DRENTORKOL-3810 file (N, C-alpha, C; in nm, 4 decimals):
REM DRENTORKOL-3810
@n.u->0.1944; n.v->4.5722; n.w->-0.3934; ca.u->0.1388; ca.v->4.4594; ca.w->-0.3209; c.u->0.2369; c.v->4.4169; c.w->-0.2121
@n.u->0.1843; n.v->4.3890; n.w->-0.0965; ca.u->0.2680; ca.v->4.3459; ca.w->0.0150; c.u->0.3024; c.v->4.1981; c.w->0.0021
@n.u->0.4222; n.v->4.1644; n.w->0.0436; ca.u->0.4667; ca.v->4.0260; ca.w->0.0363; c.u->0.4289; c.v->3.9465; c.w->0.1604
@n.u->0.4031; n.v->4.0166; n.w->0.2703; ca.u->0.3753; ca.v->3.9511; ca.w->0.3979; c.u->0.2344; c.v->3.9871; c.w->0.4441
@n.u->0.1631; n.v->3.8895; n.w->0.4988; ca.u->0.0316; ca.v->3.9143; ca.w->0.5588; c.u->0.0321; c.v->3.8596; c.w->0.7006
@n.u->-0.0347; n.v->3.9335; n.w->0.7905; ca.u->-0.0492; ca.v->3.8893; ca.w->0.9284; c.u->-0.1983; c.v->3.8678; c.w->0.9541
@n.u->-0.2326; n.v->3.7474; n.w->0.9976; ca.u->-0.3703; ca.v->3.7111; ca.w->1.0264; c.u->-0.3861; c.v->3.6947; c.w->1.1773
@n.u->-0.5052; n.v->3.7248; n.w->1.2291; ca.u->-0.5314; ca.v->3.7110; ca.w->1.3715; c.u->-0.6576; c.v->3.6277; c.w->1.3914
@n.u->-0.6487; n.v->3.5324; n.w->1.4840; ca.u->-0.7639; ca.v->3.4533; ca.w->1.5251; c.u->-0.7845; c.v->3.4813; c.w->1.6733
@n.u->-0.9088; n.v->3.5062; n.w->1.7138; ca.u->-0.9388; ca.v->3.5377; ca.w->1.8535; c.u->-1.0464; c.v->3.4439; c.w->1.9055
@n.u->-1.0240; n.v->3.3888; n.w->2.0232; ca.u->-1.1200; ca.v->3.3007; ca.w->2.0897; c.u->-1.1379; c.v->3.3474; c.w->2.2341
@n.u->-1.2588; n.v->3.3306; n.w->2.2868; ca.u->-1.2817; ca.v->3.3558; ca.w->2.4286; c.u->-1.2051; c.v->3.2535; c.w->2.5095
@n.u->-1.1418; n.v->3.3003; n.w->2.6163; ca.u->-1.0630; ca.v->3.2105; ca.w->2.6995; c.u->-1.1561; c.v->3.1328; c.w->2.7911
@n.u->-1.1475; n.v->3.0023; n.w->2.7840; ca.u->-1.2312; ca.v->2.9159; ca.w->2.8666; c.u->-1.1796; c.v->2.7736; c.w->2.8609
@n.u->-1.2652; n.v->2.6829; n.w->2.8985; ca.u->-1.2288; ca.v->2.5416; ca.w->2.8993; c.u->-1.1959; c.v->2.4949; c.w->2.7572
@n.u->-1.0811; n.v->2.4338; n.w->2.7392; ca.u->-1.0332; ca.v->2.3791; ca.w->2.6114; c.u->-1.0144; c.v->2.4855; c.w->2.5026
@n.u->-1.0056; n.v->2.6126; n.w->2.5395; ca.u->-0.9886; ca.v->2.7171; ca.w->2.4383; c.u->-0.8511; c.v->2.7100; c.w->2.3720
@n.u->-0.7490; n.v->2.6690; n.w->2.4464; ca.u->-0.6161; ca.v->2.6595; ca.w->2.3856; c.u->-0.6127; c.v->2.5512; c.w->2.2780
@n.u->-0.6805; n.v->2.4415; n.w->2.3021; ca.u->-0.6873; ca.v->2.3348; ca.w->2.2017; c.u->-0.7720; c.v->2.3785; c.w->2.0824
@n.u->-0.8799; n.v->2.4514; n.w->2.1089; ca.u->-0.9681; ca.v->2.4970; ca.w->2.0010; c.u->-0.8967; c.v->2.5963; c.w->1.9095
@n.u->-0.8217; n.v->2.6905; n.w->1.9661; ca.u->-0.7531; ca.v->2.7891; ca.w->1.8825; c.u->-0.6361; c.v->2.7240; c.w->1.8092
@n.u->-0.5726; n.v->2.6259; n.w->1.8711; ca.u->-0.4644; ca.v->2.5543; ca.w->1.8025; c.u->-0.5188; c.v->2.4824; c.w->1.6806
@n.u->-0.6333; n.v->2.4172; n.w->1.6958; ca.u->-0.6944; ca.v->2.3442; ca.w->1.5849; c.u->-0.7385; c.v->2.4409; c.w->1.4750
@n.u->-0.7991; n.v->2.5539; n.w->1.5137; ca.u->-0.8432; ca.v->2.6518; ca.w->1.4145; c.u->-0.7242; c.v->2.7126; c.w->1.3398
@n.u->-0.6155; n.v->2.7409; n.w->1.4121; ca.u->-0.4955; ca.v->2.7952; ca.w->1.3478; c.u->-0.4346; c.v->2.6927; c.w->1.2528
@n.u->-0.4321; n.v->2.5666; n.w->1.2929; ca.u->-0.3784; ca.v->2.4609; ca.w->1.2070; c.u->-0.4599; c.v->2.4478; c.w->1.0781
@n.u->-0.5917; n.v->2.4487; n.w->1.0904; ca.u->-0.6780; ca.v->2.4403; ca.w->0.9725; c.u->-0.6597; c.v->2.5612; c.w->0.8815
@n.u->-0.6462; n.v->2.6799; n.w->0.9421; ca.u->-0.6262; ca.v->2.8024; ca.w->0.8653; c.u->-0.4945; c.v->2.7978; c.w->0.7867
@n.u->-0.3880; n.v->2.7542; n.w->0.8527; ca.u->-0.2573; ca.v->2.7451; ca.w->0.7872; c.u->-0.2615; c.v->2.6443; c.w->0.6740
@n.u->-0.3259; n.v->2.5313; n.w->0.6951; ca.u->-0.3376; ca.v->2.4310; ca.w->0.5885; c.u->-0.4144; c.v->2.4858; c.w->0.4691
@n.u->-0.5228; n.v->2.5582; n.w->0.4957; ca.u->-0.6021; ca.v->2.6172; ca.w->0.3874; c.u->-0.5195; c.v->2.7184; c.w->0.3076
@n.u->-0.4471; n.v->2.8050; n.w->0.3773; ca.u->-0.3645; ca.v->2.9058; ca.w->0.3097; c.u->-0.2474; c.v->2.8416; c.w->0.2359
@n.u->-0.1939; n.v->2.7331; n.w->0.2909; ca.u->-0.0826; ca.v->2.6631; ca.w->0.2259; c.u->-0.1248; c.v->2.6119; c.w->0.0881
@n.u->-0.2455; n.v->2.5598; n.w->0.0785; ca.u->-0.2950; ca.v->2.5107; ca.w->-0.0505; c.u->-0.3160; c.v->2.6243; c.w->-0.1497
@n.u->-0.3286; n.v->2.7477; n.w->-0.1004; ca.u->-0.3414; ca.v->2.8648; ca.w->-0.1870; c.u->-0.2048; c.v->2.9204; c.w->-0.2270
@n.u->-0.0961; n.v->2.8635; n.w->-0.1732; ca.u->0.0378; ca.v->2.9042; ca.w->-0.2109; c.u->0.1104; c.v->2.9874; c.w->-0.1073
@n.u->0.0488; n.v->3.0138; n.w->0.0081; ca.u->0.1139; ca.v->3.0905; ca.w->0.1146; c.u->0.2168; c.v->3.0041; c.w->0.1860
@n.u->0.3166; n.v->3.0718; n.w->0.2468; ca.u->0.4170; ca.v->3.0020; ca.w->0.3277; c.u->0.4202; c.v->3.0636; c.w->0.4666
@n.u->0.4303; n.v->2.9801; n.w->0.5689; ca.u->0.4319; ca.v->3.0270; ca.w->0.7073; c.u->0.5678; c.v->3.0878; c.w->0.7402
@n.u->0.5648; n.v->3.2030; n.w->0.8039; ca.u->0.6863; ca.v->3.2651; ca.w->0.8564; c.u->0.6919; c.v->3.2467; c.w->1.0075
@n.u->0.5797; n.v->3.2783; n.w->1.0760; ca.u->0.5772; ca.v->3.2700; ca.w->1.2213; c.u->0.4336; c.v->3.2544; c.w->1.2702
@n.u->0.4172; n.v->3.1817; n.w->1.3807; ca.u->0.2885; ca.v->3.1706; ca.w->1.4488; c.u->0.3128; c.v->3.1981; c.w->1.5960
@n.u->0.2337; n.v->3.2900; n.w->1.6518; ca.u->0.2508; ca.v->3.3292; ca.w->1.7915; c.u->0.1146; c.v->3.3271; c.w->1.8603
@n.u->0.1093; n.v->3.2683; n.w->1.9790; ca.u->-0.0132; ca.v->3.2653; ca.w->2.0586; c.u->0.0055; c.v->3.3567; c.w->2.1783
@n.u->-0.1002; n.v->3.4322; n.w->2.2128; ca.u->-0.0927; ca.v->3.5260; ca.w->2.3242; c.u->-0.2250; c.v->3.5244; c.w->2.3996
@n.u->-0.2172; n.v->3.5445; n.w->2.5309; ca.u->-0.3368; ca.v->3.5494; ca.w->2.6146; c.u->-0.3504; c.v->3.6896; c.w->2.6702
@n.u->-0.4669; n.v->3.7506; n.w->2.6491; ca.u->-0.4974; ca.v->3.8810; ca.w->2.7065; c.u->-0.5744; c.v->3.8561; c.w->2.8357
@n.u->-0.5057; n.v->3.8594; n.w->2.9484; ca.u->-0.5659; ca.v->3.8244; ca.w->3.0768; c.u->-0.6842; c.v->3.9143; c.w->3.1127
@n.u->-0.6679; n.v->4.0429; n.w->3.0910; ca.u->-0.7728; ca.v->4.1359; ca.w->3.1319; c.u->-0.8943; c.v->4.1325; c.w->3.0396
@n.u->-0.8784; n.v->4.0894; n.w->2.9164; ca.u->-0.9893; ca.v->4.0859; ca.w->2.8205; c.u->-1.0561; c.v->3.9483; c.w->2.8126
@n.u->-0.9866; n.v->3.8448; n.w->2.8575; ca.u->-1.0441; ca.v->3.7108; ca.w->2.8546; c.u->-1.0392; c.v->3.6431; c.w->2.7188
@n.u->-0.9404; n.v->3.6796; n.w->2.6369; ca.u->-0.9271; ca.v->3.6208; ca.w->2.5035; c.u->-0.7904; c.v->3.5574; c.w->2.4866
@n.u->-0.7851; n.v->3.4603; n.w->2.3973; ca.u->-0.6583; ca.v->3.4021; ca.w->2.3537; c.u->-0.6479; c.v->3.4293; c.w->2.2041
@n.u->-0.5301; n.v->3.4723; n.w->2.1608; ca.u->-0.5085; ca.v->3.5143; ca.w->2.0232; c.u->-0.4036; c.v->3.4266; c.w->1.9560
@n.u->-0.4211; n.v->3.4091; n.w->1.8262; ca.u->-0.3184; ca.v->3.3465; ca.w->1.7416; c.u->-0.2851; c.v->3.4478; c.w->1.6325
@n.u->-0.1581; n.v->3.4864; n.w->1.6238; ca.u->-0.1099; ca.v->3.5752; ca.w->1.5187; c.u->-0.0284; c.v->3.4911; c.w->1.4223
@n.u->-0.0698; n.v->3.4894; n.w->1.2967; ca.u->-0.0067; ca.v->3.4042; ca.w->1.1958; c.u->0.0513; c.v->3.4944; c.w->1.0878
@n.u->0.1834; n.v->3.4888; n.w->1.0707; ca.u->0.2517; ca.v->3.5670; ca.w->0.9686; c.u->0.2856; c.v->3.4740; c.w->0.8530
@n.u->0.2382; n.v->3.5133; n.w->0.7326; ca.u->0.2585; ca.v->3.4283; ca.w->0.6160; c.u->0.3077; c.v->3.5113; c.w->0.4987
@n.u->0.3840; n.v->3.4473; n.w->0.4123; ca.u->0.4339; ca.v->3.5096; ca.w->0.2890; c.u->0.3365; c.v->3.4775; c.w->0.1765
@n.u->0.2981; n.v->3.5808; n.w->0.1039; ca.u->0.2047; ca.v->3.5619; ca.w->-0.0084; c.u->0.2687; c.v->3.4789; c.w->-0.1196
@n.u->0.1861; n.v->3.4135; n.w->-0.1991; ca.u->0.2411; ca.v->3.3367; ca.w->-0.3120; c.u->0.2974; c.v->3.4305; c.w->-0.4195
@n.u->0.3970; n.v->3.3848; n.w->-0.4875; ca.u->0.4603; ca.v->3.4550; ca.w->-0.5990; c.u->0.5156; c.v->3.5917; c.w->-0.5630
@n.u->0.5711; n.v->3.6064; n.w->-0.4416; ca.u->0.6407; ca.v->3.7298; ca.w->-0.4020; c.u->0.7814; c.v->3.6926; c.w->-0.3600
@n.u->0.8703; n.v->3.7884; n.w->-0.3695; ca.u->1.0106; ca.v->3.7622; ca.w->-0.3336; c.u->1.0377; c.v->3.7935; c.w->-0.1900
END
């Protein structure tokens, strides 16, 4: 079993998309935290040519070293 998981959230880039993905990432992290996960890193990236904004969330699984 892997100790680390990387999750990706993707939103179309548009008006208020940065706020929308921030809110969705925050809700996702809170939900996983209640399941016992711990945040390692959160990174946001914009793919200019594709028109998407991404959130990459790296978390440590519960009960792993």
